[in-house]
N, C-alpha and C positions, 0 to 999 in steps of 0.2 A: 345445820348442814346445808351446803349448797348443792342443788340438783342441776342448776343450769337450764331447767325446763319449766315452763309454765304449768301451773296446776291443771290437771284434767278435771273438768267439771264432774262432780259426783253428786250423790244425793245427800251429802253432808249438810248438817244444819249450822255449821259455823258460818260467820259472816263472809260475804264475798270480799276477797282481798283485792284492793285497788291500788295501783301505782299511779301517782299523780305527777305528770311531767309538765311543769309549769314554772316560769320564772317570776311571775308576779305574786308577791306575798298576799296581796288583797284577794286575788282570784283563788289562790291555794287555800286561804282561810275560809272563804265563802263556800268553796266546794267541799272542803273537809267537814265543815259544820253541817252542811246540807246532807252529805252522804252519811255521816255518823248519826244523824237524827232518825234515820229509818230503822236502825237496829239490825238491819240485814247487810249493811255495807260498812267496810272498814278501810280507811286510807292507811294501808300497811306500809307505804313507802312514798317518799317524795324525792324528786330530782329537779334541779334547776338548769342543768346543762345536758347536752346529748351524751357526753362521756359518762357523767354520773348516772344517767338513766340506763345506759347499756351495762355499766358495772353492776347496778342494782338488779337488773334483770338476770344477769349471770349468777348472782349470789342468792337470789330468793325466788320464790314461786308466787305468781299472782293469777287471779281470775280475770282481771280486766286492767287496761291501761287507758288513761286519759292523757292525750298528747297535744300540746300546743306546738304549732309549727315554728314560730319565732321564739328561740330560747336565748338566755344570756350568752351562752357559747354553744355553737353548733346549731343544728336544726332538728326539729321534730321529725323531719323527713328522713334524716340519718337514722334515727331510732326506729322508725317504721321499716326502713330498709333492712336494718339488723333483724327485727322481728320476722320479717318475711324470709330473709336468707337463712335464718336459723330454724325455720320451720315452726315457729311458735304461734303464728297468727291463727291457724285452725284451732288452737287449744285455748286461746284467751280472746276476750272481747276487746277490740281496739276502737277507741272513740277519739276522733280529732275534734278539738274545741279551739277555734282560732279566730282572730280578727282578719286573717288573710284567707277568706273563703272564696278564692279565685277558682275558676273552672279548671285551670291547669293543675292546681293542687288537688282538687276533688278527683279528677281523672287519675292522677298518679296514685292517690290513696286507694282508689277502687282497684287499680291494677295490683297493688300490694296486698289486698285482702282486708282493708279496713272496713269494718261493718257500718260505722256511723261517722258522718262528717257534719259538724255543726258550726254555725257562725256564732261567735262568742257574744256579739252585740244583740242578736235577734233570737237565739235558740238556747241560751244558757240553761234554762230549766229543763230542756229536753234531755240533757245528760242524766239528770237525776231520775227522770221518768223511765228512761231506757234501762238504766242500771237497776232501778227498783223492780221493774218488770222482770228483768233477767234474774235477779236474786230470788224473787217470788217463785218464778218458774223452776228454778234450780232446787228450791226447798220443797216443792210440791211432791 
């Protein structure tokens, strides 16, 4: 059943549902494997384009999104704008993981309510750490 809203974080012991918005198959596979290995995180959806991401967000609920800025079609910024305009960002964790870690993108992401912005080349592992900490805190 589609709720059109992100899951509100509760004390549930179910894995944290993550939507991975990334056009690189290699990155998707690496992140999916790393996130799944914790047992507390589940890649519950994948999107390669901005349109697919927005459609997925309208159809299902997630606890967190990992967004790349450059997508096969569209931009991760379009997805983040949708999340902001729909009022979803206070209810789910948004993480940007990109090779385009420019100050202008960082500033705009902060304005939209993105909690974390990581450089894909330098801070890849931080995504796993942040989500693992988030899932651990949620289940405490």
